[in-house]
C-alpha positions, 0 to 999 in steps of 0.5 A, spaced: 537 111 843 532 108 839 527 106 845 523 101 841 529 097 839 532 098 846 525 095 850 525 089 845 532 087 846 530 088 854 524 083 853 528 078 849 532 077 856 530 070 859 529 072 866 525 078 863 518 075 864 519 073 871 522 080 874 518 085 870 511 088 870 513 095 869 518 099 864 519 107 866 522 111 861 525 118 861 527 122 855 530 129 856 530 134 851 534 140 850 529 146 851 529 153 847 528 157 853 532 158 860 529 155 866 531 161 870 528 166 866 525 163 860 530 167 856 531 164 849 537 158 848 540 157 842 544 151 844 546 147 850 553 145 852 553 138 855 559 134 859 556 128 862 561 124 867 560 117 865 563 114 870 559 117 875 553 116 871 555 108 871 556 108 879 549 111 880 546 106 875 550 101 879 547 104 886 540 104 884 540 097 881 541 094 888 534 097 890 528 092 891 525 090 885 529 093 880 531 088 874 535 093 869 537 100 868 539 103 862 542 110 861 544 114 855 547 121 856 549 125 850 555 130 850 557 136 846 553 142 843 546 140 842 540 144 839 533 145 842 529 139 841 535 134 841 535 128 845 539 129 851 538 124 857 535 117 856 533 113 862 530 106 862 528 103 869 525 096 868 522 092 874 517 089 878 512 094 881 510 101 880 512 102 888 519 100 886 520 103 880 517 110 880 521 112 886 528 109 883 527 113 876 525 120 880 531 119 884 536 117 879 534 122 874 535 128 880 542 125 882 544 124 875 542 131 873 545 134 880 552 130 880 554 127 873 552 132 868 554 139 867 551 144 862 552 151 859 546 154 856 548 158 850 544 165 848 
């Protein structure tokens, strides 16, 4: 995902200025170490459930103040430093946007993405 281009496209929508006062972005990147014991990771096998991700996106779009949510999850064998997961949440005020990004991220990671570290 080209974050700059995606935000520019979002800003072109006619209802953007009436509804958006904040855009938050998550850009998850493959680490070269394991979260469990910091062992060196050479690659990460990722298998997103795109239908579940879309269902979660639709659920969180219903939260107050949310204008749009864009999610891109990569699949396959990724290397340390590769982009893994993008989430963009656009909406009215930070009190509405921050918790949506945090909860959506946690739910996608817990419910819709399977990962296997390769050592």
